[in-house]
PDB file as gemmi writes it, atoms N, CA and C in Angstrom:
CRYST1    1.000    1.000    1.000  90.00  90.00  90.00 P 1                      
ATOM      1  N   MET A   1     -10.015  -4.974 -15.805  1.00  0.00           N  
ATOM      2  CA  MET A   1     -11.576  -5.745 -14.633  1.00  0.00           C  
ATOM      3  C   MET A   1     -11.249  -6.810 -13.970  1.00  0.00           C  
ATOM      4  N   HIS A   2     -12.564  -6.789 -13.626  1.00  0.00           N  
ATOM      5  CA  HIS A   2     -12.377  -7.417 -12.257  1.00  0.00           C  
ATOM      6  C   HIS A   2     -12.162  -9.023 -12.501  1.00  0.00           C  
ATOM      7  N   PRO A   3     -12.260  -9.712 -11.615  1.00  0.00           N  
ATOM      8  CA  PRO A   3     -11.348 -11.032 -11.978  1.00  0.00           C  
ATOM      9  C   PRO A   3     -13.322 -11.589 -11.879  1.00  0.00           C  
ATOM     10  N   LYS A   4     -13.909 -11.108 -10.551  1.00  0.00           N  
ATOM     11  CA  LYS A   4     -14.569 -12.504 -10.272  1.00  0.00           C  
ATOM     12  C   LYS A   4     -16.315 -12.245 -11.009  1.00  0.00           C  
ATOM     13  N   TRP A   5     -16.537 -10.475 -11.355  1.00  0.00           N  
ATOM     14  CA  TRP A   5     -17.864 -10.853 -12.079  1.00  0.00           C  
ATOM     15  C   TRP A   5     -17.270  -9.674 -13.711  1.00  0.00           C  
ATOM     16  N   GLY A   6     -16.023  -9.140 -13.595  1.00  0.00           N  
ATOM     17  CA  GLY A   6     -16.120  -9.080 -14.898  1.00  0.00           C  
ATOM     18  C   GLY A   6     -16.044  -7.221 -15.697  1.00  0.00           C  
ATOM     19  N   GLY A   7     -16.262  -6.438 -14.950  1.00  0.00           N  
ATOM     20  CA  GLY A   7     -16.483  -5.581 -14.904  1.00  0.00           C  
ATOM     21  C   GLY A   7     -15.760  -4.672 -14.685  1.00  0.00           C  
ATOM     22  N   MET A   8     -15.759  -3.462 -14.757  1.00  0.00           N  
ATOM     23  CA  MET A   8     -14.282  -2.098 -14.131  1.00  0.00           C  
ATOM     24  C   MET A   8     -14.791  -1.775 -12.564  1.00  0.00           C  
ATOM     25  N   LEU A   9     -14.126  -1.073 -12.052  1.00  0.00           N  
ATOM     26  CA  LEU A   9     -14.881  -0.666 -11.145  1.00  0.00           C  
ATOM     27  C   LEU A   9     -13.283   0.269 -10.719  1.00  0.00           C  
ATOM     28  N   THR A  10     -14.174   1.616 -10.017  1.00  0.00           N  
ATOM     29  CA  THR A  10     -13.444   2.733  -9.547  1.00  0.00           C  
ATOM     30  C   THR A  10     -13.673   2.756  -8.580  1.00  0.00           C  
ATOM     31  N   ALA A  11     -12.890   2.831  -7.587  1.00  0.00           N  
ATOM     32  CA  ALA A  11     -13.181   3.647  -6.385  1.00  0.00           C  
ATOM     33  C   ALA A  11     -12.429   5.082  -6.331  1.00  0.00           C  
ATOM     34  N   LEU A  12     -13.484   6.054  -5.879  1.00  0.00           N  
ATOM     35  CA  LEU A  12     -12.814   7.298  -5.457  1.00  0.00           C  
ATOM     36  C   LEU A  12     -12.958   7.478  -3.922  1.00  0.00           C  
ATOM     37  N   GLY A  13     -12.535   7.050  -3.476  1.00  0.00           N  
ATOM     38  CA  GLY A  13     -12.757   7.329  -1.579  1.00  0.00           C  
ATOM     39  C   GLY A  13     -12.407   5.602  -0.729  1.00  0.00           C  
ATOM     40  N   VAL A  14     -11.883   5.696  -0.298  1.00  0.00           N  
ATOM     41  CA  VAL A  14     -11.277   4.358   0.944  1.00  0.00           C  
ATOM     42  C   VAL A  14     -11.993   3.903   0.957  1.00  0.00           C  
ATOM     43  N   ASN A  15     -11.310   2.450   0.641  1.00  0.00           N  
ATOM     44  CA  ASN A  15     -11.889   1.547   0.441  1.00  0.00           C  
ATOM     45  C   ASN A  15     -11.664  -0.184   0.796  1.00  0.00           C  
ATOM     46  N   VAL A  16     -11.549  -1.172   1.281  1.00  0.00           N  
ATOM     47  CA  VAL A  16     -11.046  -2.095   1.380  1.00  0.00           C  
ATOM     48  C   VAL A  16     -11.622  -3.484   0.826  1.00  0.00           C  
ATOM     49  N   SER A  17     -10.740  -4.421   0.714  1.00  0.00           N  
ATOM     50  CA  SER A  17     -11.214  -4.938   0.792  1.00  0.00           C  
ATOM     51  C   SER A  17     -10.483  -6.461   0.801  1.00  0.00           C  
ATOM     52  N   THR A  18     -10.705  -8.084   1.045  1.00  0.00           N  
ATOM     53  CA  THR A  18     -10.387  -8.974   1.894  1.00  0.00           C  
ATOM     54  C   THR A  18      -9.714 -10.078   1.646  1.00  0.00           C  
ATOM     55  N   ASP A  19      -9.915 -10.178  -0.255  1.00  0.00           N  
ATOM     56  CA  ASP A  19      -9.545 -10.828  -1.045  1.00  0.00           C  
ATOM     57  C   ASP A  19      -8.442 -10.459  -2.503  1.00  0.00           C  
ATOM     58  N   GLY A  20      -7.725  -9.082  -1.888  1.00  0.00           N  
ATOM     59  CA  GLY A  20      -6.835  -8.753  -2.244  1.00  0.00           C  
ATOM     60  C   GLY A  20      -7.228  -8.775  -4.625  1.00  0.00           C  
ATOM     61  N   THR A  21      -8.517  -8.709  -4.798  1.00  0.00           N  
ATOM     62  CA  THR A  21      -9.230  -8.879  -6.078  1.00  0.00           C  
ATOM     63  C   THR A  21      -9.253  -7.368  -6.490  1.00  0.00           C  
ATOM     64  N   CYS A  22     -10.139  -5.797  -6.180  1.00  0.00           N  
ATOM     65  CA  CYS A  22      -9.714  -4.838  -6.060  1.00  0.00           C  
ATOM     66  C   CYS A  22      -8.288  -4.147  -6.191  1.00  0.00           C  
ATOM     67  N   PRO A  23      -7.811  -3.422  -7.309  1.00  0.00           N  
ATOM     68  CA  PRO A  23      -7.090  -2.751  -7.762  1.00  0.00           C  
ATOM     69  C   PRO A  23      -7.251  -1.323  -6.942  1.00  0.00           C  
ATOM     70  N   GLY A  24      -6.300  -0.763  -6.048  1.00  0.00           N  
ATOM     71  CA  GLY A  24      -6.925   1.209  -5.909  1.00  0.00           C  
ATOM     72  C   GLY A  24      -7.392   0.342  -4.695  1.00  0.00           C  
ATOM     73  N   PHE A  25      -7.705  -0.504  -3.388  1.00  0.00           N  
ATOM     74  CA  PHE A  25      -8.320  -1.039  -2.479  1.00  0.00           C  
ATOM     75  C   PHE A  25      -7.667  -1.502  -1.281  1.00  0.00           C  
ATOM     76  N   VAL A  26      -7.626  -0.728  -0.122  1.00  0.00           N  
ATOM     77  CA  VAL A  26      -7.120  -1.619   0.855  1.00  0.00           C  
ATOM     78  C   VAL A  26      -7.162  -2.654   1.167  1.00  0.00           C  
ATOM     79  N   ALA A  27      -5.869  -3.552   0.954  1.00  0.00           N  
ATOM     80  CA  ALA A  27      -5.557  -4.773   1.667  1.00  0.00           C  
ATOM     81  C   ALA A  27      -5.864  -5.323   3.166  1.00  0.00           C  
ATOM     82  N   VAL A  28      -6.884  -5.894   3.423  1.00  0.00           N  
ATOM     83  CA  VAL A  28      -7.210  -6.563   5.169  1.00  0.00           C  
ATOM     84  C   VAL A  28      -7.625  -7.706   5.335  1.00  0.00           C  
ATOM     85  N   THR A  29      -7.509  -8.730   6.477  1.00  0.00           N  
ATOM     86  CA  THR A  29      -8.704  -9.833   6.861  1.00  0.00           C  
ATOM     87  C   THR A  29      -9.537  -8.944   6.819  1.00  0.00           C  
ATOM     88  N   SER A  30     -10.632  -9.947   7.141  1.00  0.00           N  
ATOM     89  CA  SER A  30     -11.605  -9.672   8.083  1.00  0.00           C  
ATOM     90  C   SER A  30     -11.109  -9.768   9.294  1.00  0.00           C  
ATOM     91  N   GLY A  31     -10.665 -10.289   9.910  1.00  0.00           N  
ATOM     92  CA  GLY A  31     -10.107 -10.335  11.348  1.00  0.00           C  
ATOM     93  C   GLY A  31      -9.853  -9.046  11.236  1.00  0.00           C  
ATOM     94  N   ASP A  32      -8.892  -8.452  10.562  1.00  0.00           N  
ATOM     95  CA  ASP A  32      -8.700  -6.938  11.009  1.00  0.00           C  
ATOM     96  C   ASP A  32      -9.935  -6.033  10.815  1.00  0.00           C  
ATOM     97  N   LEU A  33     -10.526  -6.266  10.228  1.00  0.00           N  
ATOM     98  CA  LEU A  33     -12.149  -5.539  10.137  1.00  0.00           C  
ATOM     99  C   LEU A  33     -12.748  -5.445  11.459  1.00  0.00           C  
ATOM    100  N   ASN A  34     -13.010  -6.478  12.210  1.00  0.00           N  
ATOM    101  CA  ASN A  34     -13.214  -6.845  13.647  1.00  0.00           C  
ATOM    102  C   ASN A  34     -14.664  -5.960  13.611  1.00  0.00           C  
ATOM    103  N   LEU A  35     -15.715  -6.524  12.708  1.00  0.00           N  
ATOM    104  CA  LEU A  35     -16.932  -6.746  12.747  1.00  0.00           C  
ATOM    105  C   LEU A  35     -17.870  -7.170  13.894  1.00  0.00           C  
ATOM    106  N   GLY A  36     -19.243  -6.746  14.149  1.00  0.00           N  
ATOM    107  CA  GLY A  36     -19.951  -7.130  15.366  1.00  0.00           C  
ATOM    108  C   GLY A  36     -21.183  -7.919  14.191  1.00  0.00           C  
ATOM    109  N   PRO A  37     -22.022  -8.398  14.641  1.00  0.00           N  
ATOM    110  CA  PRO A  37     -22.686  -9.269  14.298  1.00  0.00           C  
ATOM    111  C   PRO A  37     -23.677  -8.586  13.448  1.00  0.00           C  
ATOM    112  N   LEU A  38     -24.424  -8.917  12.825  1.00  0.00           N  
ATOM    113  CA  LEU A  38     -24.982  -8.122  11.578  1.00  0.00           C  
ATOM    114  C   LEU A  38     -26.453  -8.029  12.730  1.00  0.00           C  
ATOM    115  N   GLN A  39     -27.102  -6.310  12.359  1.00  0.00           N  
ATOM    116  CA  GLN A  39     -27.966  -6.378  13.573  1.00  0.00           C  
ATOM    117  C   GLN A  39     -28.663  -4.761  13.228  1.00  0.00           C  
ATOM    118  N   ASN A  40     -29.360  -4.292  13.955  1.00  0.00           N  
ATOM    119  CA  ASN A  40     -30.248  -3.384  14.111  1.00  0.00           C  
ATOM    120  C   ASN A  40     -28.972  -2.161  15.068  1.00  0.00           C  
ATOM    121  N   ASN A  41     -28.370  -1.196  14.171  1.00  0.00           N  
ATOM    122  CA  ASN A  41     -27.754  -0.188  15.289  1.00  0.00           C  
ATOM    123  C   ASN A  41     -28.114   0.841  14.104  1.00  0.00           C  
ATOM    124  N   GLY A  42     -29.335   1.243  14.229  1.00  0.00           N  
ATOM    125  CA  GLY A  42     -30.267   2.503  13.961  1.00  0.00           C  
ATOM    126  C   GLY A  42     -30.264   2.988  12.426  1.00  0.00           C  
ATOM    127  N   GLY A  43     -31.651   3.089  12.082  1.00  0.00           N  
ATOM    128  CA  GLY A  43     -31.213   3.362  10.290  1.00  0.00           C  
ATOM    129  C   GLY A  43     -32.286   2.068  10.032  1.00  0.00           C  
ATOM    130  N   PRO A  44     -32.910   2.107   8.985  1.00  0.00           N  
ATOM    131  CA  PRO A  44     -34.029   0.953   8.403  1.00  0.00           C  
ATOM    132  C   PRO A  44     -33.427  -0.481   7.567  1.00  0.00           C  
ATOM    133  N   THR A  45     -31.803  -0.038   7.949  1.00  0.00           N  
ATOM    134  CA  THR A  45     -31.682  -1.863   8.007  1.00  0.00           C  
ATOM    135  C   THR A  45     -30.880  -2.166   8.043  1.00  0.00           C  
ATOM    136  N   GLU A  46     -30.018  -3.271   8.821  1.00  0.00           N  
ATOM    137  CA  GLU A  46     -28.525  -3.765   9.704  1.00  0.00           C  
ATOM    138  C   GLU A  46     -27.795  -3.145   8.914  1.00  0.00           C  
ATOM    139  N   THR A  47     -26.697  -3.799   9.368  1.00  0.00           N  
ATOM    140  CA  THR A  47     -25.820  -3.223   9.598  1.00  0.00           C  
ATOM    141  C   THR A  47     -25.018  -3.796  10.789  1.00  0.00           C  
ATOM    142  N   GLN A  48     -23.744  -3.851  10.196  1.00  0.00           N  
ATOM    143  CA  GLN A  48     -22.705  -4.896  10.849  1.00  0.00           C  
ATOM    144  C   GLN A  48     -21.497  -3.612  12.211  1.00  0.00           C  
ATOM    145  N   ALA A  49     -21.387  -3.115  12.641  1.00  0.00           N  
ATOM    146  CA  ALA A  49     -20.876  -1.967  13.079  1.00  0.00           C  
ATOM    147  C   ALA A  49     -18.939  -2.744  13.230  1.00  0.00           C  
ATOM    148  N   LEU A  50     -18.437  -0.714  13.645  1.00  0.00           N  
ATOM    149  CA  LEU A  50     -16.626  -1.507  13.650  1.00  0.00           C  
ATOM    150  C   LEU A  50     -16.256  -1.632  15.344  1.00  0.00           C  
ATOM    151  N   ILE A  51     -15.804  -2.978  14.999  1.00  0.00           N  
ATOM    152  CA  ILE A  51     -15.304  -3.028  16.564  1.00  0.00           C  
ATOM    153  C   ILE A  51     -13.997  -2.335  17.176  1.00  0.00           C  
ATOM    154  N   PRO A  52     -13.702  -1.835  17.910  1.00  0.00           N  
ATOM    155  CA  PRO A  52     -12.378  -1.117  17.725  1.00  0.00           C  
ATOM    156  C   PRO A  52     -11.557  -2.477  18.417  1.00  0.00           C  
ATOM    157  N   PRO A  53     -10.511  -2.951  18.002  1.00  0.00           N  
ATOM    158  CA  PRO A  53      -9.444  -1.993  16.373  1.00  0.00           C  
ATOM    159  C   PRO A  53      -9.748  -1.972  16.100  1.00  0.00           C  
ATOM    160  N   SER A  54     -11.343  -2.244  15.296  1.00  0.00           N  
ATOM    161  CA  SER A  54     -11.676  -2.344  13.215  1.00  0.00           C  
ATOM    162  C   SER A  54      -9.846  -1.773  12.368  1.00  0.00           C  
ATOM    163  N   ALA A  55     -10.111  -2.142  11.339  1.00  0.00           N  
ATOM    164  CA  ALA A  55      -9.043  -1.508  10.610  1.00  0.00           C  
ATOM    165  C   ALA A  55      -9.896  -0.213   9.885  1.00  0.00           C  
ATOM    166  N   ALA A  56     -10.998  -0.661   9.769  1.00  0.00           N  
ATOM    167  CA  ALA A  56     -11.454   0.332   9.464  1.00  0.00           C  
ATOM    168  C   ALA A  56     -12.011   1.601   9.972  1.00  0.00           C  
ATOM    169  N   ILE A  57     -12.120   1.406  11.287  1.00  0.00           N  
ATOM    170  CA  ILE A  57     -11.985   3.395  12.117  1.00  0.00           C  
ATOM    171  C   ILE A  57     -10.796   3.922  11.563  1.00  0.00           C  
ATOM    172  N   ASP A  58     -11.410   4.812  11.497  1.00  0.00           N  
ATOM    173  CA  ASP A  58     -10.502   6.278  11.059  1.00  0.00           C  
ATOM    174  C   ASP A  58      -9.522   5.897  10.509  1.00  0.00           C  
ATOM    175  N   ILE A  59      -9.839   4.896   8.723  1.00  0.00           N  
ATOM    176  CA  ILE A  59      -8.894   4.478   7.921  1.00  0.00           C  
ATOM    177  C   ILE A  59      -8.974   6.173   6.618  1.00  0.00           C  
ATOM    178  N   VAL A  60     -10.187   6.605   6.494  1.00  0.00           N  
ATOM    179  CA  VAL A  60      -9.659   8.055   5.837  1.00  0.00           C  
ATOM    180  C   VAL A  60      -9.261   9.195   6.184  1.00  0.00           C  
ATOM    181  N   THR A  61      -8.604   9.683   5.979  1.00  0.00           N  
ATOM    182  CA  THR A  61      -7.911  10.691   5.852  1.00  0.00           C  
ATOM    183  C   THR A  61      -8.438  12.147   6.178  1.00  0.00           C  
ATOM    184  N   ASP A  62      -9.105  12.828   5.252  1.00  0.00           N  
ATOM    185  CA  ASP A  62      -9.588  13.499   5.567  1.00  0.00           C  
ATOM    186  C   ASP A  62     -11.104  13.145   5.087  1.00  0.00           C  
ATOM    187  N   CYS A  63     -11.753  14.717   5.206  1.00  0.00           N  
ATOM    188  CA  CYS A  63     -13.535  14.501   5.474  1.00  0.00           C  
ATOM    189  C   CYS A  63     -14.363  15.450   3.470  1.00  0.00           C  
ATOM    190  N   THR A  64     -14.276  15.062   3.130  1.00  0.00           N  
ATOM    191  CA  THR A  64     -14.756  16.219   1.983  1.00  0.00           C  
ATOM    192  C   THR A  64     -15.861  15.196   1.454  1.00  0.00           C  
ATOM    193  N   PHE A  65     -17.292  16.311   1.588  1.00  0.00           N  
ATOM    194  CA  PHE A  65     -18.339  15.356   0.933  1.00  0.00           C  
ATOM    195  C   PHE A  65     -18.213  16.421  -0.569  1.00  0.00           C  
ATOM    196  N   ILE A  66     -18.849  15.384  -1.630  1.00  0.00           N  
ATOM    197  CA  ILE A  66     -19.015  16.386  -2.255  1.00  0.00           C  
ATOM    198  C   ILE A  66     -19.649  17.647  -2.620  1.00  0.00           C  
ATOM    199  N   ASN A  67     -20.721  17.260  -1.986  1.00  0.00           N  
ATOM    200  CA  ASN A  67     -21.284  19.163  -1.592  1.00  0.00           C  
ATOM    201  C   ASN A  67     -19.388  19.648  -0.918  1.00  0.00           C  
ATOM    202  N   GLY A  68     -18.446  19.280  -1.175  1.00  0.00           N  
ATOM    203  CA  GLY A  68     -18.193  20.592   0.041  1.00  0.00           C  
ATOM    204  C   GLY A  68     -17.218  19.801   1.421  1.00  0.00           C  
ATOM    205  N   PRO A  69     -16.674  20.610   1.840  1.00  0.00           N  
ATOM    206  CA  PRO A  69     -15.639  19.813   2.736  1.00  0.00           C  
ATOM    207  C   PRO A  69     -16.596  19.965   4.476  1.00  0.00           C  
ATOM    208  N   CYS A  70     -16.227  18.800   5.301  1.00  0.00           N  
ATOM    209  CA  CYS A  70     -17.219  19.247   6.176  1.00  0.00           C  
ATOM    210  C   CYS A  70     -16.797  19.993   6.941  1.00  0.00           C  
ATOM    211  N   THR A  71     -17.887  20.137   8.574  1.00  0.00           N  
ATOM    212  CA  THR A  71     -17.101  20.882   9.649  1.00  0.00           C  
ATOM    213  C   THR A  71     -16.817  20.162  10.643  1.00  0.00           C  
TER     214      THR A  71                                                      
END                                                                             
């Protein structure tokens, strides 16, 4: 049971958490993520870009999609 919102959470990939409340997530600090400002990075919504040396860059060790492996 998640302590903040009382629901169950299932992590199906590599996820990060900055407050340690999500079991199975990689614990990082906000500084470790090194996020850029909320801005237009291409696409329909504003996002925060990962700026090197962000802990989130290359955190995924494989590249498997639901429809099969990527090439």
